[in-house]
N, C-alpha and C positions, 0 to 999 in steps of 0.2 A: 504494500499500500504506499502510496506517496504521501509526503508530509502535508500536502494541501487537503487531501480527503481526511487524513487523521485530524487535523485541526478543525475541518468543518464538522466532522462527527463529534468530538470532544466539546464543541461550543454549542451544541444543539440546545442544552438547557441554560446557557448563560451567554446569549447572543452578542452582548455588548463586548464581549472578547477582552475583559479587563477586569482588575479586582476591584470593581466599583458596583455598590448596589443601584438598583433602579431609582430608588428616591434621590441619590446623589447624582446619577447621571441627569436626572431632570433638572435639579437644581443648577447644575453647571450649565446646562442649556439655557434655562430661564435668565441666568446672570448675563448671559450675552445680550438680553433685552434688544432683540433685532427689531427693526422697524419693518413695517408693511412692505412686501415685495423683494425681501431679502434673498441673496444668493449665498449659497452654502457649498462648501467643497470638503471632501473627505479624501485624504491622500493615504491609501492603504485602508479602504473601507470595510474589507472583508464582506460579510453578510449585509452589510449597509444598515445595520441596526441603529447606530447613533445618527445617520441621516433621517431614517423613517421617523424615529422620535422627535427629531428636530422639526421635520414637516408637519407632524401632528400637532406640535406646540405653536408653530407659526404657519397658519393655514394659507398664507398668501406667499410663502416662500416657494423657492425652486432649489434643486441641488444636483450636483455632479459627485459620483463617487468613483474612484481610481482604485484598481486592484490588479494583482496578476493571476489569481486563482479563479480558474473557469468555475470550479464547483461552487465557490462562495458567490460569485457574481450571478450564477444561475439562481441560488437560493434567494438572492437579494431581488432579482427580477420576480421571481414567484411570490415573494412576501409583499413587494410592493403592489402587485397586481392584486392580491388578496385584500390588501388594506386600501385600495383605491388610490394609490400614491404614484402609480407608474407613469402619469402624465406629467408628474412635477419632478421625476428623477431621471437623470441620465447617468448610465454606468459604462465604464470604459476600462478595456483589459489592456494594461501596458504599465510598465514601471513607473512608481510615483514620480520619480526623478525626471522622467520624460514628458509628463502630462503638460500641455500648453492649453490654456483657458482660450487663448485667441485662435488656436486650431479647432478647438471645440465650437466656438462662435462661428467661425468661417465655415464650418461644416454643417452649419444650421441646426446643431442639436440645442445651443442655449440662444438666447436672444441676440440678434445681430446689432448693428448701431456702432457707437463709437468705441474706442478701446476701453473707456471707463466702464462700459456695459459688459465687458469680459471679465471684470473683476469681481470678488467676492466679498461679502460683509462678514463670513465667518469661515475659516479654514481650521480644519480639523485633522490632527495625526496623533491618535492616541495609541501608544504602544507599538508605533512603527517607524520610530525615528532611526532604526537600523537601516531603513531603506536609503537613507540621505547620509549615513555615517556618524550620526550622533545628534545631540540636542541643537548645538549652536549650527550646524550645518543644516538642519531640518528648518531652523528659524530662518536662516539666510534663503533657503529655497521657498519658504512660504510667502516672504515680503513681497515679491513680485506678482502674487495672486491675490493681494489684498487691496480692496478698494480704500480710498481715504476713510479714516476712522474705522477701518476694518479690524476684526479680532482674529487672534490664533488661539485655537484650544488644543493644547499638546499635552499628551500623557507621556512620563518618562520615569524610568527606574532611577533610584538613588541608593547610596549605601547607608542603610539603617544603622548598621554597626560595621567595624572595620572587618573586612574580609580577610580570612587567612589565605596563605598561597595555595592550601588544598582546594579552597572554594573557588579561587581563581582560576585554577587549573581545570576544575570540573566544568565551570561556567565557559571556559575558553575566553576568559576576559582579562583585561589589565586593571591595575588599581585605579587609573585614571578614566576608564571607560564611563564610571559614573562619579559623581561628586556626593557629599552628604546633602541633606535638605536645604541648608542654608546655601551651600555651594552651587546646587542646582539652580536656585532662584537667581543667584548671581551670575551663573553662566547664561541665563535667558536674558538678564538685564545688560550684561556685557556684549550681547548679540543686538542690543539696540531696542530692547522692549520693556515696556513698564508692566508689572504685575497687578493686575485688577482683581484677582480672585484666584482661589486653588482649593483642591480638595486633596488631603493626604489620606490615602486608603489605610484603613485600620488593619489590624491583624486578623479580626473576624472577616472582613471583606476579602482578604487574601485567603483565607481558609476556605470560605464558601466558594470563592472562584477555583481553587485548586481541587478541592473534594468534588465539585461539579464537573470538572474537566476530567479528571480520572473516574469518577463514577459513571458519568454519561458514557464514555468510551468503553468502560468495563462491561456496562449493561449491553451496549452494541455487540461487543465481542461475544458474548455469551449467547446472544440471539443469533450470531452468525458463525456457528463452528466451522472450522477449516483453516485454511491458510491466511485468509483475511483476518478471521477471528483471532489466530495466533499472533498475527503482525501487530493488531491493535492492543492486545494484551501486553506484549513485549513493549509497546510504546507506554502504556499505562505504568509498568513496573518501572520503567527507566525514568520517566517523568516524575512519578511519586517519590522514587529514591531520591531525585535531584532535590526535589522540594524539601522533603522532611530531614535529608542530611546534609544538605548543602545551603540552600539560600532563604530558608524560613528564618525570619527575624534578623536576616542580614541584608536582603534586597527589599527596599520599599518602593512605593509608587506613588507618584504625585501628578495631579493634572492641573495644569496652569491655564488660567485665561488671561491672555497677554494682549497689549496694545503696542504697536511699533511707535516709537518716538519719532516725530517727524524730522526729516533731515538728518537723522543720527545715523552714522555708519557704524558697525560693530567695532567694538574697541579690541585692542591686542589682547590676546589671551581668550577672547571670546569662542574660538573655533576649536573647543574641546569636545570630544564625543560625549 
């Protein structure tokens, strides 16, 4: 089984695909306080759950989602149709770093008009900053997509406690791949953004997410005995061991609501992952 399918199956009962409760997802989206007719973009949208919840909260908004997973995008299309949102949601299969809002507009997927009409009032990248090479690089990539006064909603890991070398080796990470919470906020602000709001995921949110991930995939594996079921169970055991023995209480997660400072270039030192 490929990783995209495993991830899709594992997130079936937790479609926001991040350690955040439904209530806090809604709170973060409401904090954006989008005006009527807002345009929303999600870079690394997965099954599109964040976008569909945003469209439900903002009934005049339209959105674009970008992801590489065919199975996730197919699920997003099905859900958008079921919720009556397909006319307001465009889905695009390509690397997030290659997405061009101008290209989408010129193709007739989004509204045409001036270049300002191609920009977005809210750009999301929750748990997908690896697609750009880290937090600061993600924020640099987000900025050209933002309309004047547009906002970024970015979910990123941080070191909740100092990782041991064993943890770093298991994660395939370096000590500077993440900062602590204060350092994470500082990295965002060095990239030229002001912090308007944030949600720091609790241990309970992490546990709910991880037990859901492993439990949902286990249930699928037991219902599908054979090579695919065996592969899914192997993925469960590896993921659960990594979580319980490696990054639980070491890796945290924060979702930042940010606004770029006008005319502010990223500061030296801001381009760390």
